[in-house]
Residue, then its C-alpha position, 0 to 999 in steps of 0.5 A: x687440167x681441173x675446170x671445176x667452177x669455170x665459166x664458159x667463154x661467153x659467161x667470162x666475156x660478159x663478166x669481164x666487160x660489165x661494170x661490177x662496182x655498183x652505182x654512183x661510182x663514176x669512172x672517166x670514159x676512157x678508163x677500163x672497167x675491169x683490172x687492165x695491164x698498162x705501161x705508163x711513162x713514169x712521170x704520169x703515176x703519183x704516189x698515193x697523197x693520202x699514203x698512211x706512211x709519213x716517215x721514209x720507209x727504213x728499207x728505202x735504200x735497199x729497195x732502190x738498189x735492188x731495182x737498180x740492179x735488177x730493174x722492176x719486173x712486177x707490175x705497179x697497182x694503180x688507179x685515179x679518182x673519177x675526174x682526175x687526170x693523173x694515175x696513182x699508187x692503188x695498193x701500196x707500192x709507193x716506195x717503189x714507185x718514188x724509188x723508180x722516179x728518182x733512179x730515172x732522174x739520176x741516171x736517165x736510164x730507160x729501163x726507168x722511164x716507164x713502168x708496168x701497171x695493172x689499172x684498178x677501176x675506182x671504187x671509193x676512197x676508203x678502199x684505196x685507203x684500207x688497201x695501203x693499210x693492209x699493204x703497210x701492216x704486211x710489211x710490219x714497218x708502220x710506226x704506231x702514230x701513223x697507223x693511228x692517224x690513218x685509221x682516224x682519217x679512214x673513220x672520217x672517210x667511212x662516215x662521209x661515205x655512209x652519212x653516219x657517224x660510226x660508234x667504235x663498236x661499229x667502226x670495228x665491225x666495218x673495218x672487219x667486214x672490209x678486211x681490216x680487223x682492228x680491236x676496240x682496245x687498239x682503237x682506244x690506244x689509237x685515239x689516246x695517241x691522236x687526241x692527247x699525246x700527239x700535241x704534247x710528245x710529237x717527237x717521241x711519237x715520230x721517233x717510233x714510240x709504240x703501243x706499249x709506251x702509249x698504254x703506259x702513258x695511259x696508265x700514268x695519266x690515270x694514276x695522276x688524276x686520282x692523286x690530283x683529285x685527292x688533293x682537290x688540285x683543280x678542275x679537269x682542264x687545269x689537270x690535262x694542261x698540267x699533264x700535257x706540259x709535263x709530258x712535253x718537257x721529256x719530249x725527244x727521240x730518246x723518250x723514257x717512261x721514268x723521266x716523264x714520271x718524274x716530270x708528272x710528279x714534279x708537277x703534281x707536287x708543285x699544284x698539290x702543295x706536297x712534296x715530290x717524294x710523297x707524291x712518288x710514293x703514292x704514284x707507285x702505290x697507284x701504279x702498282x695497285x691499278x688494274x682498272x685505269x679510267x680509260x675503261x670506265x669512260x662511256x663508249x662512243x655510242x653511250x654505253x660503258x664498257x666492262x673492264x677494257x674497251x672489248x668488255x672482257x674484263x682486261x684492263x684498258x691502257x695497259x693495266x695489268x691484272x693481279x690475278x695474272x701478272x706479277x705485281x708492278x713494283x712501286x719503286x723503280x728498277x735501277x736500270x729503268x729509263x734505259x734503252x730497253x729498260x722496263x718501265x712500271x706497267x712493263x713496256x720496253x723502252x726505247x728501241x725495244x718496242x714490242x710489235x703490234x699485230x697487224x691485219x695479216x701477220x700473225x705471230x707466235x713466240x719463239x718459246x713456250x707460251x707465257x702471259x703476254x707482255x702488257x699491250x700486246x694482243x694475244x690473238x694473232x690478228x687476221x685469222x691466225x690461231x693463237x698457239x695457246x689455243x691450237x689444240x683447244x676443242x672447238x677452235x674454229x681456224x677461221x673465226x676472225x676471217x673476213x666474211x665477204x669475198x673481197x675481203x678475203x681476196x685482199x687477204x689472200x693477196x697480202x699474205x702472199x705478197x708478204x711471204x714473197x717479198x720476205x724471201x726476196x721474191x720481188x715482183x711476182x704476185x699481182x693483185x687480181x679482184x677474182x679468183x683467189x685474189x692474186x696471179x703469179x706473174x713469173x718465176x723467181x730468179x734461181x740458179x742451181x749454183x745457189x746454195x741448195x737450202x735456199x734454192x730448194x726453199x725459194x722453189x718450194x715457197x713459189x710452188x706453195x704461192x701456185x697452189x694456193x691459187x689453183x694456178x692451172x685453172x686460172x681462165x685464159x681470158x683472166x690472164x690475157x687481161x692482167x699479165x704482160x705478153x712475155x709472162x711465164x705463167x700467161x704462156x703456161x695458162x694459154x698453152x695449158x701446159x707446164x712445159x714453159x716452166x721446165x726451163x725456169x724452175x724445178x718441180x720438187x719431189x714430194x719428200x722435199x716438201x717436208x724436208x726442205x720447206x716444213x722442217x727449215x721454214x722460220x716461225x713467221x714464214x710458217x704462220x704466213x703459209x698456215x695463214x694462206x691455206x686457211x684463207x684459200x679454205x675460207x674462199x673456197x667454202x664461201x664460194x661452194x656455200x653461197x654459189x659464188x662465181x669464183x672467177x667473178x668480181x663479187x662484193 
């Protein structure tokens, strides 16, 4: 067994019994000051009351049925605010918690009467909110308006905690340091959705409207304002009211850009004293020629003007296309525009064909050759992934977008591992810990040699990958005893310093199977996550070595 960087028993005991979370973070006298396993009655734990997700999880019924059949084998991360009596979900898991509560109420089955938990000492409201945002991003099923509102709430909480107003530039820096990277372009789109669109088209937003459509409306508003000003139709406040009313008239679950554009053109014609067809021609011309919508010309929150897009990189804000690298947008509408999945002027897909927003963790690569990205889509995978177009570029640093502090790296490592496991039906085996590489493995997957060979080996190899990314066998015994239940197979492995407890649970694969049954078969999304996990592992190791940190200490 490897013992590199492992502290002595005395050092470890001192590390686990001292409060690591700094001054002015009051804890209830009875609350542990380190992550601690608990078994609690299910009715003593509440979902997080500020959960970014407002809409019900689309996979709720599947999750509930899975728990009904197999039970809940993992441990829910919980915490509680200073002075509070009840516990709450600390890092996601709200859907699972609600499902177990419903199952107990419906069946009375004692399997659902209690829940295994890991108590996380309270740090701050922003820590819990960021953890929930990251968890939802890892699942990639949080609608855009929920994410936008959550980031706005997070900004307010950060300002309250620090007593300082945060400009967009500073907010981007703070979020990146906290392990939740968000671009300024994305913040502009979020602000526009919350401040302008939510009151006008709430149903469309709640039905899943995404960033591409939001950007298209920004571009439509910019063109409409130019027409309004050219006719001197009224002041800015009147324009905003007219534009909002036009949008509101087409609000609904089947929102269409073409319908919205028609309503806006009709409203402009009425207030400008012109014919609708003339306004339509002007609108088409401006939409096709626009490369820098007004949103890009607005002063930044810190008083400086952005050059081009909010990132200062010359890219049009609000989804505008550059004539240098995009096919010119036609001024006339295609016959198919407005139908579900059709392309509106400016390029964003409509209806249910929304392009997915890159998350803080899940990096995506295109299925085919790299091409000019569609409007409104980030070109660099978030969370530190390298864009395929840059993969062979000289001087590319694979950790360029990595968090720079150990706590955020550990959180990233955990979320990637959890994402990979749950995407492959390896439920409830990844457990967050604020030490080491950010997570432990609590159990082995329920595999059988009767399973199809490809499925058997694929899941087996993914499990070993999860184990490799945390140097599983080097985990200190005291850490394992603090965080894993007594019947955990992995606790037995560490306590006995032997892999013998695994022999009847999971197969040790021949080396050639790693390439033939994992690398060659892994889908693109899992492959990107596998690579990101290895990059995060290297970043943690590099940071620990360069700053002489205690790998098994609660740093940051």
